[in-house]
C-alpha positions in Angstrom: 175.3 87.6 79.1 171.7 88.7 79.3 171.1 91.5 81.7 167.6 92.9 82.1 167.2 96.7 81.3 167.2 99.0 84.2 164.3 101.5 83.8 163.6 104.1 86.5 161.0 106.7 85.8 161.8 110.3 86.7 160.2 111.8 89.8 160.4 115.4 91.1 163.7 114.6 92.8 165.2 111.6 90.9 166.3 111.2 87.3 165.0 109.1 84.5 167.4 106.2 84.1 167.3 103.8 81.1 170.1 101.3 80.8 169.2 98.8 78.0 172.2 96.8 76.8 170.2 95.0 74.1 169.4 98.4 72.4 172.7 100.0 73.4 170.9 102.8 75.3 172.4 104.1 78.5 171.0 107.4 79.7 170.4 109.4 82.9 168.4 112.6 82.6 166.5 115.1 84.7 167.0 116.2 88.3 169.0 114.2 90.8 168.4 115.4 94.3 167.0 112.3 96.1 166.2 112.6 99.7 168.3 109.4 100.2 170.9 109.2 97.5 172.3 105.9 98.7 168.9 104.2 98.6 168.3 105.6 95.1 171.8 104.9 93.6 172.8 101.7 95.2 170.6 99.5 92.9 171.8 101.6 89.9 175.5 101.0 90.9 174.8 97.3 91.4 173.3 97.1 87.9 176.3 98.9 86.4 178.7 96.6 88.3 177.0 93.5 86.9 176.9 95.0 83.4 180.6 96.0 83.5 181.6 92.5 84.8 179.7 90.9 82.0 181.2 93.1 79.3 184.7 92.6 80.6 184.2 88.8 80.9 182.9 88.2 77.4 184.2 91.3 75.5 181.4 90.6 73.0 179.7 94.0 73.1 179.9 95.0 69.4 179.3 98.7 69.6 180.8 101.6 71.4 179.0 102.1 74.7 177.8 105.7 75.1 176.4 106.8 78.4 174.3 109.9 78.0 174.1 112.3 81.0 171.6 115.1 80.7 170.9 116.7 84.0 168.9 119.7 84.8 170.4 119.6 88.3 172.2 117.2 90.5 173.1 117.4 94.2 176.5 117.0 95.7 175.3 113.7 97.2 174.3 112.5 93.8 177.8 113.5 92.4 179.4 110.9 94.7 177.4 108.2 93.1 177.9 109.5 89.6 181.6 109.3 90.2 181.2 105.7 91.3 179.4 104.9 88.0 182.0 106.7 86.0 184.8 104.8 87.8 183.2 101.5 86.7 183.0 102.7 83.1 186.6 103.9 83.3 187.5 100.3 84.1 185.9 99.2 80.8 187.9 101.9 79.0 191.1 100.6 80.7 190.3 97.1 79.4 190.2 98.4 75.8 186.4 98.4 75.6 185.0 101.5 73.7 183.0 103.5 76.2 182.3 107.2 76.4 180.3 109.6 78.6 178.3 112.1 76.6 177.5 115.1 78.8 174.6 117.3 77.6 174.2 120.8 78.9 171.9 123.7 78.2 173.3 126.8 76.7 172.0 128.9 79.6 173.5 126.6 82.2 177.3 126.7 81.7 177.7 125.6 85.3 176.4 122.2 84.3 179.1 122.0 81.6 181.7 122.9 84.1 180.4 120.1 86.4 180.9 117.6 83.6 184.4 119.0 83.0 185.3 118.5 86.6 184.4 114.8 86.3 186.4 114.6 83.1 189.5 116.0 84.9 189.3 113.2 87.5 189.0 110.4 85.0 190.6 108.9 81.9 187.2 107.9 80.6 186.5 109.7 77.4 184.0 112.5 77.8 182.3 114.6 75.1 180.1 117.6 75.6 176.9 118.4 73.7 175.2 121.8 73.7 171.4 121.8 73.9 169.8 124.8 72.4 166.3 125.8 73.4 
């Protein structure tokens, strides 16, 4: 399955997103407070659905899939869509495909770590936490 990379440049209110299966890069970073979270995240979720379907169907992805999440801030409306993405990744995990969410947080923003821990509590998807020092 060949799926084109999803590349969205960061704006003042939306995160940088790079999902590139050929290079095994999956990252979301920056701020996520779009005026219309549905309009922003629906194409992202469609891409993730297509990717997950392809991975489950051919089970040929050789490496562990690591989804990097590195937010400075995300809104509650963004959280709903993040949960949707994590739920799709969790399905891969349940199908014995190695996948992990790697949640980065700044040492001065413990609330961001706690947000990641809240997602982790709701899922069986493996989560790891990485401290960013500045």
